[in-house]
Every structure is written in structure tokens, then in C-alpha cells.
C-alpha positions in Angstrom: -13.2 26.2 26.2 -17.3 24.8 27.7 -16.6 23.8 30.9 -19.3 21.4 29.8 -16.9 19.5 28.0 -14.0 18.9 30.6 -15.8 15.7 31.9 -16.1 14.6 28.4 -12.4 14.9 28.0 -11.8 13.2 31.6 -14.3 10.6 30.3 -12.3 9.9 26.9 -8.9 10.2 28.9 -9.7 7.6 31.1 -11.2 5.3 28.0 -7.8 5.9 26.5 -5.4 5.0 29.0 -7.0 1.6 29.3 -6.2 0.8 25.6 -2.9 2.3 26.1 -2.1 -0.9 27.3 1.4 -3.0 25.3 1.0 -6.7 25.2 0.6 -8.6 27.8 2.4 -11.6 29.6 1.6 -14.3 27.7 -0.5 -13.4 24.7 -3.1 -15.3 23.5 -1.2 -18.6 21.4 -4.0 -18.0 18.4 -3.1 -14.9 18.3 0.5 -15.2 18.1 -0.6 -18.1 15.4 -2.6 -16.1 13.5 -0.2 -13.1 13.4 1.9 -14.9 11.0 1.3 -15.3 7.4 2.4 -18.2 5.2 3.6 -19.2 1.9 1.8 -21.8 -0.3 3.2 -22.8 -3.7 4.6 -18.8 -5.2 2.3 -17.0 -3.3 4.0 -15.4 -0.2 2.6 -13.2 2.7 -0.6 -14.8 2.8 -3.5 -14.4 5.4 -7.2 -14.5 6.2 -9.3 -16.0 5.5 -7.1 -18.2 3.7 -5.5 -21.0 5.8 -3.2 -24.4 4.7 0.5 -25.8 4.7 1.4 -24.9 8.3 -1.1 -22.1 9.0 -3.4 -23.6 12.0 -7.7 -24.1 10.5 -8.8 -21.5 12.6 -6.5 -18.4 11.4 -8.8 -18.8 8.4 -12.1 -19.5 6.7 -13.4 -23.1 6.0 -14.4 -22.6 2.3 -10.8 -20.8 1.5 -8.2 -24.1 2.5 -5.3 -23.8 0.3 -3.4 -26.6 -1.3 -0.1 -26.3 -1.6 1.4 -29.7 -2.6 2.1 -27.8 -6.2 4.3 -24.8 -7.1 1.5 -23.1 -8.1 -1.8 -22.7 -4.9 -4.9 -24.4 -5.4 -8.3 -23.8 -3.9 -11.3 -26.1 -4.1 -15.0 -24.6 -4.7 -18.5 -26.8 -4.8 -15.5 -29.4 -5.3 -13.7 -27.9 -8.3 -9.9 -27.1 -8.7 -8.1 -24.1 -9.7 -5.2 -22.4 -9.7 -4.4 -19.6 -7.9 -2.5 -17.3 -9.6 -2.4 -14.4 -7.7 -4.1 -12.8 -4.2 -5.3 -8.8 -4.1 -5.4 -8.5 0.2 -6.7 -4.8 -1.3 -9.4 -6.0 -3.0 -10.2 -8.7 -1.7 -9.8 -10.6 -5.6 -8.4 -13.7 -6.9 -6.8 -14.6 -10.3 -7.9 -17.7 -10.6 -7.9 -20.7 -13.5 -9.4 -23.4 -14.0 -7.0 -26.5 -13.3 -8.5 -28.9 -15.8 -8.2 -26.7 -18.1 -4.4 -25.4 -17.1 -2.7 -25.4 -20.8 -5.2 -27.0 -22.6 -8.6 -26.7 -24.1 -9.6 -30.5 -24.3 -9.9 -31.3 -20.1 -11.2 -35.4 -19.8 -14.6 -34.3 -18.3 -16.6 -31.7 -20.1 -17.9 -29.6 -17.0 -19.1 -26.7 -16.4 -17.6 -23.8 -14.2 -18.9 -23.8 -10.5 -19.2 -20.8 -7.9 -20.2 -20.8 -4.7 -21.7 -17.5 -4.7 -22.2 -17.1 -0.9 -18.7 -16.3 -1.2 -17.2 -15.2 -4.4 -18.5 -12.9 -6.8 -16.2 -12.9 -10.4 -15.2 -9.0 -11.0 -16.7 -6.7 -13.5 -13.4 -7.7 -15.8 -14.8 -11.2 -16.4 -16.8 -12.9 -18.9 -17.3 -15.9 -20.5 -16.3 -18.0 -23.0 -17.8 -21.0 -24.7 -16.4 -24.6 -26.0 -18.5 -26.4 -27.5 -17.9 -30.1 -28.4 -18.2 -33.5 -30.5 -19.9 -31.4 -32.8 -21.1 -32.0 -36.6 -19.2 -29.9 -39.6 -21.2 -26.7 -39.9 -20.9 -23.5 -42.6 -20.2 -20.1 -41.6 -20.3 -17.4 -42.8 -17.4 -15.3 -43.5 -15.8 -13.7 -42.5 -15.7 -15.8 -39.3 -15.8 -19.8 -41.0 -15.5 -22.4 -39.2 -12.3 -23.2 -40.0 -11.3 -20.1 -37.2 -13.2 -20.9 -34.2 -12.6 -24.7 -34.9 -10.3 -27.3 -32.7 -9.4 -30.6 -32.5 -9.1 -32.6 -29.4 -7.5 -36.1 -30.0 -7.1 -37.4 -26.5 -10.5 -38.5 -26.0 -11.3 -40.9 -23.4 -12.3 -43.4 -26.0 -9.1 -42.6 -28.0 -11.1 -40.7 -30.8 -10.9 -37.3 -32.8 -13.4 -35.5 -31.8 -14.3 -31.7 -33.6 -15.1 -28.6 -30.6 -15.8 -25.1 -31.6 -15.6 -21.6 -29.1 -17.0 -18.4 -29.8 -16.8 -15.4 -26.9 -20.2 -14.9 -27.1 -23.8 -16.2 -26.8 -24.8 -16.8 -31.0 -27.5 -19.4 -30.8 -29.7 -16.7 -31.9 -27.5 -16.9 -35.1 -25.7 -20.0 -35.2 -27.3 -22.8 -32.7 -24.0 -25.2 -31.9 -25.9 -26.6 -29.5 -28.3 -28.4 -31.9 -24.9 -29.8 -33.7 -22.7 -30.5 -31.1 -23.2 -33.3 -28.0 -22.0 -30.3 -25.0 -20.5 -27.4 -24.3 -18.7 -25.9 -21.6 -18.7 -22.3 -20.3 -15.1 -21.4 -19.2 -15.1 -17.6 -17.7 -11.9 -15.7 -18.8 -11.0 -11.9 -18.2 -13.0 -9.5 -20.2 -9.4 -8.2 -22.4 -8.4 -11.7 -23.7 -12.2 -12.3 -24.7 -11.8 -9.5 -26.9 -8.3 -10.1 -28.1 -9.5 -13.7 -28.8 -12.6 -12.2 -30.9 -10.1 -9.9 -32.6 -7.4 -12.5 -33.5 -9.2 -15.9 -33.7 -7.0 -19.1 -33.5 -6.5 -21.8 -30.9 -3.3 -20.5 -29.2 -4.6 -17.1 -27.9 -7.9 -19.3 -26.7 -5.1 -21.1 -25.1 -4.1 -18.2 -23.9 -7.0 -16.3 -22.8 -7.7 -19.7 -20.9 -4.4 -19.8 -18.9 -4.8 -16.0 -18.2 -7.4 -17.1 -15.9 -10.2 -14.8 -14.5 -10.8 -12.0 -11.4 -12.9 -13.3 -8.1 -14.1 -11.6 -5.2 -14.1 -13.0 -1.5 -16.6 -12.0 1.0 -15.4 -13.9 4.4 -16.6 -11.6 6.8 -14.1 -8.6 5.0 -15.7 -5.3 6.9 -15.7 -7.7 9.9 -11.9 -8.4 9.8 -10.6 -4.9 8.7 -12.9 -3.5 12.2 -10.8 -6.2 13.9 -7.2 -6.0 12.4 -7.8 -2.1 13.2 -7.9 -2.9 16.8 -4.8 -4.9 16.8 -6.3 -8.5 16.9 -5.9 -11.0 13.9 -8.8 -12.4 12.1 -10.0 -16.0 12.3 -12.7 -18.3 12.3 -15.5 -19.7 15.2 -16.3 -23.8 14.3 -18.6 -23.7 17.4 -20.5 -20.6 16.2 -20.1 -21.2 12.7 -18.9 -17.6 12.4 -16.3 -14.6 12.9 -13.6 -14.3 15.8 -11.4 -11.7 15.9 -8.3 -13.1 18.5 -6.6 -10.8 20.5 -3.4 -10.4 22.9 -5.6 -10.9 25.7 -8.1 -13.8 24.5 -10.6 -14.2 21.4 -13.7 -11.4 21.0 -16.4 -11.6 18.7 -15.8 -8.9 16.7 -13.2 -6.7 17.9 -10.5 -6.4 20.8 -11.4 -3.1 21.6 -15.7 -2.7 22.2 -14.9 1.2 21.5 -14.6 0.4 18.2 -17.7 -1.1 17.5 -19.8 1.5 19.9 -21.9 4.3 17.9 -20.5 7.6 19.2 -23.2 9.8 20.6 -21.6 11.7 23.6 -21.2 15.0 21.4 -22.3 16.8 18.0 -19.4 17.2 15.6 -18.7 20.5 16.6 -18.0 19.5 20.0 -16.5 16.2 19.2 -13.9 17.5 17.1 -12.9 20.4 19.7 -12.7 17.8 22.3 -10.4 15.6 20.1 -8.0 18.2 19.3 -7.7 19.3 22.6 -7.4 15.3 23.4 -4.8 15.1 21.1 -1.9 17.9 22.2 -2.6 16.5 25.9 -1.8 13.0 24.3 1.4 14.5 22.2 2.6 16.4 25.6 2.1 13.8 28.3 4.5 11.1 25.7 7.7 13.0 26.4 9.6 14.7 29.2 10.2 17.3 26.9 6.5 18.0 26.7 6.7 16.2 22.6 6.8 12.7 21.5 10.0 11.0 20.8 11.4 11.6 17.0 11.5 8.3 16.0 8.6 6.9 18.4 6.5 5.1 16.0 3.3 2.6 16.1 3.8 -1.0 17.3 5.0 -3.1 14.6 2.4 -5.6 15.0 -0.1 -3.2 14.2 1.8 -1.9 10.8 2.1 -5.8 10.3 -1.5 -6.4 10.2 -2.7 -3.2 8.7 -0.5 -4.1 5.3 -1.9 -8.0 5.5 -5.4 -6.4 4.8 -3.8 -4.4 2.0 -4.4 -1.4 3.8 -1.9 1.7 4.2 -3.2 4.8 6.3 -0.4 7.4 6.3 0.8 7.6 10.2 2.5 10.4 11.4 6.3 10.0 12.7 7.3 11.2 15.9 3.9 10.2 17.5 3.5 7.4 20.8 1.4 5.2 22.0 -0.6 8.3 22.6 -1.4 8.9 18.8 -2.0 5.2 18.4 -4.7 5.1 20.9 -6.2 8.0 20.2 -6.3 7.4 16.8 -8.4 4.5 17.9 -11.1 6.8 19.2 -11.2 9.0 16.0 -11.3 5.6 14.0 -14.4 3.9 15.8 -16.2 7.4 15.2 -15.6 7.0 11.6 -16.7 4.1 11.0 -19.5 4.1 13.1 -21.3 7.5 12.0 
């Protein structure tokens, strides 16, 4: 081995030793509080960026407060309520449906769906359907007839029944419903449900498409949170700086628990770095046990594993490797992130 690699190995060994410490006495209370997921309505194991119920506000993002008063969680986006049907931490997506349209296509008020595009975007499998209200009679040539896309709303505010129409695409060029209807509302639904409705026109299928909801992808410092979790921290929000913060066992940090995670490694070229990494792994594995190898049942700290699961991350972790492998992995992660 080239003698020029030895100083670098010693340098990394010092860093690894400093990172290998276990939980300090009196861990930061925010780290402890944000380590706990919560249940909201019928959805369990909810974490960042969501908060509500008994979960403190600093453990989530201000835009992601969940109302847990009912069986199904609700979230407010630009003063419009949505039922949260599902949360997928792996893809950062929500399955939502409008609360005012739940179980009906005749709400009390006719308002278009609003969206905060600073934090949310529709998923690719979401499309709009168009609902027209208080319409005049219209003739539509077969095979689509006015009866097949017509619905009646009886529970209007003035007590009168009104006629409405629905379409799964914008038909202004061939059928200008806006000219014969008082108002219209755009409601997002899953594309598959819209296509089924288009092939099987009925008010029951219309209701099924609306209640099936739509997909929404969130962005609440997703990459920063992932790096924080990889470093052993818990994601949160700093109201003083109005930005992301990483809660660690030893206190709060702007991005990660270990600065090494976000530092770009430029010491070696790829081949020499790879050789050094392999040599370090061999040394650390032997240092973990008096017999020369790691203990058979030693595994990562449970808190780190739960953090990765909360973020939807489930990397393969070789068993039989102790804290040396954990800290060595942190270095490799830092290199991979910053290459």
C-alpha cells in the first residue's frame, strides 16, 4: 500500500471515532419528541412534515398541520379542506379528496380546487373532471347524450333543483357548456377513475371517481430531511429562521447531525479512495470484537433504523456488523451524496 495513503487513513480513523459515540446523556427534548410518530384518525406512523394531535409544531412544517378530530385526517390547503386517504413517505405523496365533495357531487358552494404549488404538485396520474351547475337544457348528439352526463342537485341553498353536467375533458370546442351553465368547478381525480367514468357514464361512477381522490406530491425540504435522517437526526422546522432544522441527540443543527454528511470529499481520486475505504472497513470490523470480527447479532442502533423506516428508506444492512460499520457507512453515504 502506498505510504501516502496512511496519513489519510489516520485522519478518517479520527473522524470515525468521533462519530461512533452512542447517545449522550440528556438527549435534546426536541429530538426525543420528534422521534415519536403519531396516529391521526385511521392513519398511523405519521412523521415529518406532518404534525398535529399530540405531535409538537416544531416536529413538522407549518403547511402540514393535520386535523385529527374525525376518523379520517384532514389538511387545509389555501383555505380548502381535503380528506387525507393515504400518506406514502417513500414517494412523498398524498391521496386526497375534497372534503366538500365527499359522498356528493352537489356541494353547498361551487368552488374550484385550489393548490399551493410552493409545497404541492399533482402526480402524473391525476387529471381533472369538469362539473357544470345550474344549466339550461342542451341537446347532445349520440353516442353521448345529455342524459348520460346529466345530474340533478336537489339540496341547493334556495331549495330548488338544478341541472348539471359533467365531462372528463374540456369539450369547449364542440360543446360550450359554459354558455348554458351558471358556473363550473374543476375537480382532480385519478386518471384511471376518469377513464373508467368516460367509458361507463353514470352518476354513481362519477361519485366513485370523486371519492377515489387524487394524488399530490409534497415538497417540504425533502432532500434536507433525508440527509438529516441518514445522519441519525429528526427533521423539524425552525420558526425563527422560517426554514428546515435537524434535531440531533446533542442539539439542533441546520442540516445534519454530522457536518461530514454534507461536506464534499475531495482528498483522493476514486481508486485511492476506494482502496482506503476497503482497508478501513477491514480494520473497523476487527476492532469491534476481541475475536477479530464483529459480534454475530450486533445491528444498527434501533433509533437509526426507525428513522430510515419513517422516511421510507430500507437499505440492505449486513448483519453481524457493529458501530464501526455504522460510522463507516456514514462516510460512504457522505461521499455518495456529494459526488
